[in-house]
C-alpha positions as CSV (number, residue, x, y, z in Angstrom):
1,X,45.5,67.8,133.0
2,X,47.0,69.7,130.0
3,X,47.4,66.7,127.8
4,X,45.6,66.7,124.5
5,X,42.6,64.3,124.4
6,X,41.3,64.4,120.8
7,X,38.1,62.5,121.6
8,X,37.1,64.8,124.4
9,X,38.7,68.2,123.8
10,X,36.3,70.9,122.8
11,X,36.4,72.1,119.2
12,X,35.0,75.6,119.7
13,X,32.9,77.6,117.3
14,X,34.8,78.9,114.3
15,X,33.9,82.4,113.3
16,X,36.1,83.9,110.7
17,X,39.7,84.1,112.1
18,X,38.6,83.4,115.7
19,X,37.5,80.4,117.8
20,X,34.9,80.9,120.4
21,X,34.8,78.6,123.5
22,X,31.6,79.2,125.6
23,X,30.8,77.2,128.7
24,X,28.3,77.1,131.6
25,X,29.0,75.4,134.9
26,X,26.6,74.6,137.8
27,X,28.1,73.5,141.1
28,X,26.7,72.7,144.5
29,X,29.1,73.2,147.5
30,X,28.9,72.3,151.2
31,X,30.9,74.6,153.5
32,X,31.3,73.5,157.1
33,X,32.5,76.9,158.4
34,X,31.2,79.7,156.1
35,X,32.5,82.5,158.4
36,X,35.9,80.8,159.0
37,X,35.6,81.2,162.8
38,X,37.0,79.3,165.8
39,X,33.7,79.3,167.8
40,X,30.1,79.8,166.8
41,X,30.6,77.8,163.6
42,X,27.9,78.0,160.9
43,X,27.6,75.7,157.9
44,X,25.6,76.0,154.7
45,X,25.2,74.8,151.1
46,X,25.6,77.2,148.2
47,X,24.9,77.0,144.5
48,X,27.3,78.5,142.0
49,X,26.5,79.4,138.4
50,X,29.7,79.8,136.4
51,X,29.4,81.1,132.8
52,X,32.6,81.6,130.8
53,X,33.6,82.6,127.3
54,X,37.1,82.5,125.6
55,X,37.8,84.0,122.1
56,X,41.1,83.0,120.5
57,X,42.6,84.2,117.3
58,X,43.5,81.7,114.5
59,X,46.3,83.6,112.8
60,X,49.6,82.4,111.4
61,X,51.4,85.4,113.1
62,X,50.5,87.4,116.2
63,X,47.7,86.4,118.5
64,X,44.8,87.9,120.5
65,X,42.6,86.4,123.2
66,X,39.6,87.6,125.2
67,X,38.3,85.8,128.3
68,X,35.3,86.5,130.4
69,X,33.8,84.6,133.3
70,X,31.4,84.9,136.2
71,X,30.8,83.2,139.5
72,X,27.4,83.8,141.0
73,X,26.9,82.2,144.5
74,X,23.6,81.7,146.3
75,X,23.5,80.4,149.8
76,X,20.6,78.2,151.1
77,X,20.3,79.8,154.6
78,X,22.8,82.7,154.8
79,X,21.8,85.1,152.0
80,X,24.2,87.7,153.4
81,X,27.0,85.6,151.8
82,X,25.6,85.7,148.3
83,X,28.2,87.1,146.0
84,X,28.5,87.9,142.3
85,X,32.1,87.8,141.0
86,X,33.2,88.5,137.4
87,X,36.3,89.2,135.4
88,X,37.3,90.0,131.9
89,X,40.8,90.1,130.4
90,X,42.3,90.7,127.0
91,X,45.7,89.6,125.8
92,X,47.7,90.2,122.7
93,X,51.1,89.1,121.2
94,X,53.0,91.0,118.5
95,X,55.5,88.7,116.8
96,X,58.7,90.5,115.8
97,X,60.8,87.5,114.6
98,X,61.4,83.9,115.6
99,X,61.7,83.8,119.4
100,X,61.0,87.5,119.8
101,X,57.7,89.2,120.6
102,X,55.9,91.9,122.5
103,X,53.0,91.0,124.8
104,X,50.3,93.1,126.4
105,X,47.2,92.5,128.5
106,X,44.5,94.3,130.4
107,X,42.1,92.9,133.0
108,X,39.2,93.9,135.3
109,X,37.8,91.9,138.1
110,X,34.9,92.4,140.5
111,X,35.6,90.3,143.6
112,X,34.6,89.7,147.3
113,X,37.2,89.2,150.1
114,X,37.1,85.7,151.6
115,X,35.9,85.5,155.2
116,X,39.1,83.6,156.0
117,X,41.3,86.5,155.0
118,X,43.4,87.6,158.1
119,X,42.4,91.3,157.5
120,X,38.7,90.5,157.0
121,X,36.5,92.2,159.8
122,X,34.6,89.3,161.4
123,X,31.3,91.0,162.1
124,X,30.5,92.8,158.8
125,X,27.1,92.1,157.3
126,X,28.6,90.7,154.0
127,X,32.0,89.9,152.4
128,X,33.8,93.1,151.4
129,X,33.5,93.9,147.7
130,X,36.5,95.2,145.8
131,X,37.7,95.6,142.2
132,X,41.1,95.2,140.5
133,X,42.2,96.8,137.2
134,X,45.5,95.6,135.7
135,X,47.6,96.6,132.7
136,X,50.7,94.6,131.5
137,X,53.4,95.1,128.9
138,X,56.3,92.7,128.2
139,X,59.0,91.9,125.8
140,X,60.5,88.4,125.3
141,X,63.6,87.3,123.3
142,X,64.4,83.6,123.5
143,X,66.2,83.0,120.2
144,X,69.8,81.8,120.7
145,X,71.7,81.1,123.9
146,X,71.0,84.5,125.5
147,X,67.4,85.3,126.5
148,X,65.8,88.5,127.7
149,X,62.4,89.1,129.4
150,X,61.3,92.6,130.4
151,X,57.9,93.2,132.1
152,X,56.0,96.1,133.5
153,X,52.5,96.1,135.2
154,X,50.3,98.4,137.1
155,X,47.4,97.2,139.2
156,X,44.7,99.3,140.9
157,X,42.7,98.1,144.0
158,X,39.5,99.7,144.9
159,X,37.5,98.6,148.0
160,X,33.9,99.3,149.0
161,X,33.1,100.3,152.6
162,X,31.1,97.9,154.7
163,X,28.7,97.8,157.7
164,X,28.7,95.6,160.8
165,X,25.7,93.7,162.1
166,X,25.4,96.4,164.7
167,X,25.1,99.2,162.1
168,X,28.7,100.6,162.5
169,X,30.4,101.8,159.3
170,X,33.7,100.0,158.4
171,X,36.0,102.1,156.4
172,X,37.6,100.0,153.6
173,X,38.5,102.7,151.1
174,X,41.8,103.4,152.9
175,X,43.0,100.1,151.4
176,X,42.7,101.6,147.9
177,X,46.1,101.6,146.2
178,X,48.1,101.3,143.0
179,X,50.9,98.8,142.7
180,X,53.6,99.2,140.0
181,X,55.9,96.3,139.2
182,X,58.9,96.1,136.8
183,X,61.0,93.1,136.1
184,X,64.1,92.3,134.0
185,X,65.3,88.7,133.5
186,X,68.4,87.7,131.5
187,X,69.2,84.0,130.8
188,X,72.0,82.0,129.3
189,X,71.7,78.5,127.8
190,X,74.5,76.6,129.5
191,X,74.4,73.6,127.2
192,X,73.0,73.9,123.7
193,X,70.0,71.6,123.0
194,X,69.7,70.8,126.7
195,X,67.3,72.3,129.3
196,X,70.0,73.8,131.4
197,X,69.5,77.6,131.6
198,X,71.0,80.0,134.1
199,X,69.3,83.3,134.8
200,X,69.4,86.5,136.9
201,X,66.3,88.5,137.6
202,X,65.7,92.0,139.1
203,X,62.2,93.0,140.2
204,X,61.2,96.4,141.5
205,X,57.8,97.6,142.9
206,X,56.1,100.7,144.3
207,X,52.9,100.5,146.3
208,X,51.0,103.8,146.6
209,X,48.0,104.2,148.9
210,X,45.3,106.9,148.3
211,X,44.8,107.7,152.0
212,X,46.0,106.9,155.6
213,X,45.1,103.7,157.3
214,X,41.9,104.5,159.3
215,X,41.9,101.3,161.4
216,X,45.4,101.9,162.4
217,X,44.4,105.5,163.4
218,X,41.4,104.3,165.4
219,X,43.5,101.6,167.2
220,X,46.7,103.4,168.0
221,X,45.8,107.1,167.6
222,X,48.5,107.6,165.0
223,X,48.7,106.5,161.4
224,X,50.1,107.2,157.9
225,X,49.9,105.9,154.4
226,X,51.2,102.4,153.8
227,X,53.3,103.7,150.8
228,X,56.4,101.6,150.1
229,X,58.8,100.5,147.5
230,X,60.8,97.3,147.2
231,X,63.0,95.1,145.1
232,X,64.1,91.5,144.7
233,X,67.2,90.2,143.0
234,X,67.5,86.5,142.2
235,X,69.7,84.0,140.4
236,X,68.6,80.6,139.3
237,X,68.6,77.8,136.8
238,X,66.3,75.6,134.8
239,X,67.3,72.0,135.5
240,X,66.7,68.4,134.3
241,X,67.7,66.0,137.1
242,X,66.6,63.0,135.0
243,X,64.5,62.7,131.8
244,X,61.4,62.6,133.9
245,X,62.3,65.1,136.6
246,X,62.6,68.7,135.6
247,X,62.1,72.1,137.0
248,X,63.6,75.5,137.9
249,X,64.9,77.0,141.2
250,X,66.2,80.4,142.3
251,X,67.4,82.2,145.3
252,X,68.2,85.8,146.1
253,X,67.4,88.8,148.4
254,X,64.3,90.9,148.8
255,X,63.4,94.1,150.7
256,X,60.4,96.3,151.1
257,X,60.9,99.9,152.5
258,X,58.0,101.7,154.0
259,X,57.8,105.5,153.8
260,X,56.4,105.9,157.3
261,X,58.5,105.0,160.4
262,X,55.3,103.5,161.9
263,X,55.7,100.5,159.6
264,X,58.6,98.0,159.8
265,X,60.6,97.5,156.6
266,X,61.2,93.8,156.1
267,X,64.2,92.2,154.3
268,X,65.9,88.9,153.9
269,X,66.5,85.9,151.6
270,X,64.0,85.1,148.9
271,X,63.7,81.9,147.0
272,X,61.4,79.8,144.9
273,X,61.1,77.0,142.4
274,X,59.0,74.2,141.0
275,X,59.6,70.6,140.0
276,X,57.7,68.3,137.7
277,X,58.1,64.5,138.2
278,X,56.5,62.4,135.4
279,X,56.3,59.3,137.5
280,X,54.7,57.3,134.6
281,X,52.9,58.2,131.4
282,X,49.7,58.4,133.5
283,X,50.9,60.0,136.7
284,X,52.6,63.3,137.5
285,X,53.7,65.0,140.7
286,X,54.2,68.8,140.9
287,X,56.0,70.6,143.7
288,X,56.5,74.3,144.3
289,X,58.0,76.5,147.0
290,X,58.6,80.2,147.5
291,X,59.4,83.0,150.0
292,X,58.0,86.5,149.3
293,X,56.9,89.7,150.9
294,X,53.1,90.2,150.5
295,X,50.9,93.2,151.3
296,X,48.6,93.2,154.3
297,X,46.4,95.7,156.1
298,X,46.6,94.0,159.5
299,X,46.7,96.6,162.3
300,X,50.4,97.1,163.4
301,X,51.8,95.0,160.5
302,X,53.4,96.5,157.5
303,X,53.5,93.3,155.5
304,X,53.8,89.5,155.7
305,X,56.8,87.4,154.9
306,X,55.2,84.4,153.3
307,X,56.7,81.0,152.8
308,X,54.7,78.7,150.6
309,X,55.1,75.0,149.9
310,X,52.8,72.8,147.8
311,X,52.6,69.3,146.3
312,X,50.0,68.2,143.8
313,X,49.3,64.9,141.9
314,X,47.4,64.1,138.8
315,X,46.6,60.6,137.6
316,X,44.8,59.5,134.5
317,X,42.7,56.6,135.7
318,X,41.1,56.3,132.3
319,X,41.5,58.5,129.2
320,X,38.5,60.5,130.3
321,X,38.8,60.2,134.1
322,X,41.5,62.2,135.9
323,X,42.1,62.1,139.6
324,X,43.7,65.0,141.4
325,X,45.0,65.7,144.8
326,X,47.2,68.1,146.7
327,X,48.8,69.3,149.9
328,X,49.7,72.9,150.8
329,X,51.4,74.8,153.6
330,X,51.7,78.6,154.0
331,X,53.5,80.3,156.9
332,X,53.0,84.1,157.4
333,X,55.1,86.2,159.6
334,X,53.5,89.7,160.1
335,X,56.3,92.3,160.1
336,X,56.1,94.7,163.0
337,X,54.0,92.4,165.2
338,X,54.5,89.1,167.0
339,X,51.7,87.4,165.0
340,X,52.4,84.4,162.8
341,X,50.0,82.1,161.1
342,X,50.4,78.5,159.8
343,X,47.9,77.6,157.1
344,X,47.4,73.9,156.0
345,X,45.4,72.6,153.0
346,X,44.6,69.3,151.5
347,X,42.3,68.3,148.6
348,X,41.2,65.4,146.5
349,X,39.1,65.4,143.4
350,X,38.1,63.8,140.1
351,X,37.3,65.1,136.6
352,X,35.0,63.0,134.3
353,X,34.9,64.0,130.6
354,X,31.7,62.5,129.3
355,X,32.2,63.8,125.8
356,X,33.3,67.0,124.0
357,X,30.4,68.9,125.6
358,X,29.7,67.6,129.1
359,X,32.1,67.4,132.1
360,X,31.5,66.4,135.7
361,X,33.7,67.2,138.7
362,X,33.9,66.3,142.4
363,X,36.2,67.8,145.0
364,X,36.7,67.7,148.7
365,X,39.2,70.1,150.5
366,X,40.2,70.7,154.0
367,X,41.7,74.0,155.3
368,X,43.1,75.0,158.7
369,X,44.7,78.1,160.2
370,X,46.8,77.9,163.4
371,X,47.7,81.3,164.7
372,X,49.7,82.4,167.8
373,X,47.0,85.1,168.3
374,X,43.9,83.9,170.1
375,X,40.6,83.6,168.3
376,X,42.2,83.4,164.8
377,X,42.3,79.6,164.5
378,X,39.7,77.9,162.3
379,X,39.2,74.8,160.2
380,X,36.7,74.0,157.4
381,X,35.7,71.4,154.9
382,X,34.5,72.2,151.4
383,X,32.8,69.5,149.3
384,X,31.7,70.3,145.7
385,X,30.1,68.5,142.9
386,X,29.6,70.2,139.5
387,X,28.6,69.7,135.9
388,X,29.8,71.9,133.0
389,X,28.6,72.1,129.4
390,X,30.7,73.8,126.7
391,X,31.6,73.9,123.0
């Protein structure tokens, strides 16, 4: 998908030292289970308007980029599901010398929580709206056999309260929080001029909530803030098994400590990696796997230990027709409870590049959740066709 196609790649609009890439997409989607429920299933069609704009610098040194996009959904029968999402982000790179630079970015997103989210309240009138604001600063040094990456980010989450169909208020602002993350990675090139690189990485985080968990209080009569701090330490290597099979893998240990004794503090092995197999010049397979601790607001659970495995394929049927497909599996163990979920996903699709301006897409995906908690299972089919124009 990332291969250059000179006859079909968009040229952009050149304005001074910048390139502008505007686009507008129109999609029609059929959703077989819009509320992601096990019983009382409802289906619907929805139309999506997706404008986007990217502005990239054209400098010999340093770089800047600005990206903005929107996703406006209108349902045919269930107007309560209509949602307007948008995001904007800016990025910059300050070159110091060859192989050494500073990077910074800032982003803001207006989003709606998916009905399929485990923490989503089933009977609210509309999907819960929330915003994220993120700042990032990093330093990279890759010149020579020793490399160094240092990163720091801060992300703020802000949720809007909701209302059930019965008129009851649902407090969501107790999910408001700020997450701080810092990472340091040192690498060593084992064999010069070869893609064998060993690395060690240390990641630390702090998750600070603005108020106590109200749903936990209403359910159990006691509660506290979900404040926590954690770390992950890994060792890994970039590898080249053959000329056409490359990737990187790592393994280590992770832990998340919660301030309140009401919440269990999980720990254990962490791992991850990805592989790229260039089967032929026209076909590639990508595999990825990971095990991490993710935040959740599920009653009684402090977090979820998540194991993720995915496989995707891309095939160039013709120069301007690309076929895609994928399989995915996610297992979530909710720390402090007996609940565990198995999530399965599969998708197939096609991309047709008519010319530099017009593109057509078609996708069909299947998703399923199997939980050991009653009433949490569901399956759904999404089928989408779309057209996009851009410069």
